[in-house]
C-alpha positions in Angstrom: 43.8 149.6 -16.5 43.3 146.0 -15.6 40.7 143.0 -16.2 39.6 139.4 -17.6 38.7 135.5 -17.4 37.2 132.4 -19.2 37.1 132.2 -22.9 35.1 134.6 -24.8 34.9 135.8 -28.2 33.5 139.1 -29.1 32.5 140.5 -32.3 31.8 144.1 -32.8 31.1 145.9 -36.0 32.8 149.2 -35.6 30.4 151.4 -37.5 27.5 149.1 -38.5 26.0 150.1 -41.7 28.6 152.7 -42.5 31.3 151.2 -44.6 32.7 147.8 -45.1 36.2 149.5 -45.0 35.8 149.9 -41.2 33.6 146.9 -40.4 35.7 144.7 -38.1 35.3 142.4 -35.2 36.9 142.5 -31.8 37.2 139.4 -29.6 39.2 137.7 -26.9 40.9 134.4 -27.2 42.4 132.4 -24.3 46.1 131.7 -23.8 48.3 130.5 -21.0 47.6 132.8 -18.0 45.2 135.0 -19.7 43.7 136.3 -23.0 44.5 138.2 -26.1 42.3 141.0 -27.5 42.1 140.3 -31.2 40.9 142.7 -33.9 40.0 141.6 -37.4 37.2 139.3 -38.9 35.7 136.7 -36.6 34.7 133.4 -38.3 31.2 133.6 -36.6 30.4 136.7 -38.7 30.6 136.7 -42.5 33.4 139.1 -43.6 36.0 139.3 -46.3 39.5 140.4 -45.5 42.3 139.8 -43.0 41.4 137.5 -40.1 43.7 139.5 -37.7 44.7 143.1 -37.9 47.3 145.0 -35.8 45.9 147.9 -33.7 47.1 150.4 -31.2 46.8 149.3 -27.6 45.5 152.8 -27.0 42.1 151.7 -28.3 41.5 150.1 -24.9 39.8 152.8 -22.7 38.6 150.9 -19.7 38.1 147.4 -18.2 35.7 146.1 -15.5 36.5 142.8 -13.9 33.9 141.5 -11.4 33.6 138.4 -9.2 30.2 136.6 -9.1 28.9 138.9 -6.4 29.7 142.1 -8.2 32.9 142.9 -6.3 35.9 144.3 -8.3 38.8 142.0 -9.1 42.2 143.2 -10.3 43.4 142.5 -13.8 46.5 143.2 -15.8 46.5 144.8 -19.3 49.4 144.6 -21.7 50.8 147.5 -23.7 51.5 145.7 -27.1 49.3 144.4 -29.9 47.4 142.2 -29.5 46.7 143.4 -26.0 47.0 140.7 -23.3 44.6 140.7 -20.3 45.1 138.7 -17.2 42.6 138.3 -14.4 39.9 136.2 -12.7 36.6 137.7 -13.8 33.1 136.2 -13.5 32.0 139.2 -15.6 34.4 141.1 -17.9 33.6 144.3 -19.7 36.1 145.9 -22.1 35.5 149.4 -23.7 37.5 150.4 -26.7 37.4 153.2 -29.2 38.9 153.4 -32.7 38.4 157.1 -32.7 36.8 159.2 -35.5 35.9 157.9 -38.9 35.0 160.1 -41.9 33.6 159.0 -45.2 35.0 161.1 -48.1 35.0 161.0 -51.9 38.4 159.3 -51.6 37.2 156.6 -49.2 36.7 156.2 -45.4 39.5 157.4 -43.2 40.3 157.2 -39.5 40.1 161.0 -39.0 37.8 163.7 -37.7 35.3 165.4 -40.0 37.1 168.7 -39.4 40.3 167.2 -40.7 38.8 165.8 -43.9 38.6 167.1 -47.4 35.1 166.7 -48.9 33.5 164.8 -46.0 30.3 162.9 -46.8 29.6 161.7 -43.2 31.5 161.2 -40.0 31.2 159.4 -36.7 33.0 158.7 -33.4 33.2 155.0 -32.8 33.0 153.2 -29.5 33.1 149.4 -29.2 32.7 147.2 -26.1 32.1 143.6 -25.0 30.8 141.9 -21.9 31.7 138.3 -21.3 29.9 136.3 -18.6 32.0 133.4 -17.3 30.1 132.7 -14.1 26.5 133.7 -13.2 25.7 135.6 -10.0 24.5 139.0 -8.8 27.4 140.7 -10.6 26.1 139.4 -13.9 22.4 140.2 -13.2 22.8 144.0 -12.7 23.8 146.7 -15.2 27.3 148.1 -14.9 26.4 151.7 -15.8 28.8 151.5 -18.8 28.2 153.5 -22.1 26.4 150.5 -23.7 25.8 146.9 -22.6 23.5 143.9 -23.0 22.1 142.4 -19.8 20.5 139.0 -19.8 17.3 138.7 -17.8 18.2 135.1 -16.7 21.2 132.9 -16.4 22.4 132.5 -20.0 24.9 129.8 -19.1 22.1 127.4 -18.3 20.5 127.7 -21.7 20.2 124.9 -24.2 20.4 125.1 -28.0 17.0 126.4 -29.2 16.1 128.2 -26.0 14.9 131.8 -26.0 16.8 134.5 -24.0 15.3 137.8 -22.9 17.8 140.7 -23.1 17.8 144.3 -22.1 20.1 147.0 -23.5 21.4 149.6 -21.2 23.3 152.9 -21.6 24.8 154.4 -18.4 22.4 152.3 -16.4 19.3 153.3 -18.3 17.3 151.1 -20.7 17.7 151.9 -24.4 14.8 151.8 -26.8 15.2 151.1 -30.5 18.7 149.6 -30.2 19.5 147.3 -33.1 20.2 143.8 -31.8 22.1 141.1 -33.8 22.9 137.4 -33.3 26.0 136.1 -34.9 26.1 139.3 -37.0 22.5 138.9 -38.3 19.9 141.5 -37.2 17.2 140.1 -34.9 15.2 143.3 -34.2 15.1 146.5 -32.1 14.6 146.9 -28.4 11.2 148.1 -27.0 10.6 151.1 -24.9 12.0 149.2 -21.8 15.2 148.1 -23.7 14.0 144.5 -24.0 14.2 142.0 -26.9 14.0 138.2 -27.1 16.7 136.3 -29.0 16.7 132.5 -29.6 20.1 130.8 -29.5 20.8 128.7 -32.6 23.8 126.6 -31.7 26.0 125.3 -28.9 29.3 126.8 -27.7 30.1 130.4 -27.6 27.3 132.9 -28.2 27.6 136.3 -29.8 24.9 138.9 -29.3 25.4 142.5 -30.4 23.6 145.8 -30.0 24.3 149.2 -31.6 23.1 152.8 -31.1 23.6 156.1 -32.9 23.3 159.5 -31.2 24.1 163.0 -32.6 27.5 164.4 -32.0 27.7 168.0 -30.6 30.7 169.5 -32.4 32.5 169.9 -35.7 34.5 166.6 -35.3 31.7 164.3 -36.3 28.0 164.0 -37.2 27.1 161.2 -34.8 28.4 158.8 -32.1 28.2 155.1 -32.9 28.3 152.7 -29.9 28.4 148.9 -30.5 28.5 146.3 -27.8 28.5 142.5 -27.5 27.4 140.0 -25.0 29.3 136.7 -25.0 28.9 133.5 -23.0 29.3 129.7 -23.5 26.1 127.8 -23.8 25.7 125.1 -21.2 28.8 126.1 -19.2 26.8 126.4 -15.9 27.2 122.8 -14.8 
């Protein structure tokens, strides 16, 4: 697995609306020669608890690193926590999964429903982020990933207060009724064509999230929860 570039911060709520015990953020911060994938509580979203939490590198399931025209670029992914990613990506997409979560009478645990005593509800969690560093045809088309947010126009050229039209896609198809948030605050649900407008409220790095829930076919969980984020720096297209 390999992929990454320019600064981006991502924040993903692992199982939005489920339990504060498993509500964490995932983001990338730059360092010499690459980036670190950080798990914890990002300051852009209001949370209580540790700002950074150790995690298993195995949560990283796939990475897509594209140049501005949509061509694949190589990237290097580390095998320790926090995971280090090196690469030159106009568009970077990282898919992770924290596995199965089950709410029980004794609290929420990172186990399958079939392994729990007195399960109250269970889900399989997937988290992803797409960061746009440079605009081009590679950033203007869906990646056919499990869940992603696609801007209808170049978001790097926006100014504080501008409105951005977004579309949410799952496996290349538009998603209706996906919940969309800006800096962790809900802004509405997508229409039948997967579209929603969001107004940017500040300069610097932007954090837009979307989440979906679908039934899980099996005894391990009740549903699948996908959360994804789009990040980009306002005014960086200069």
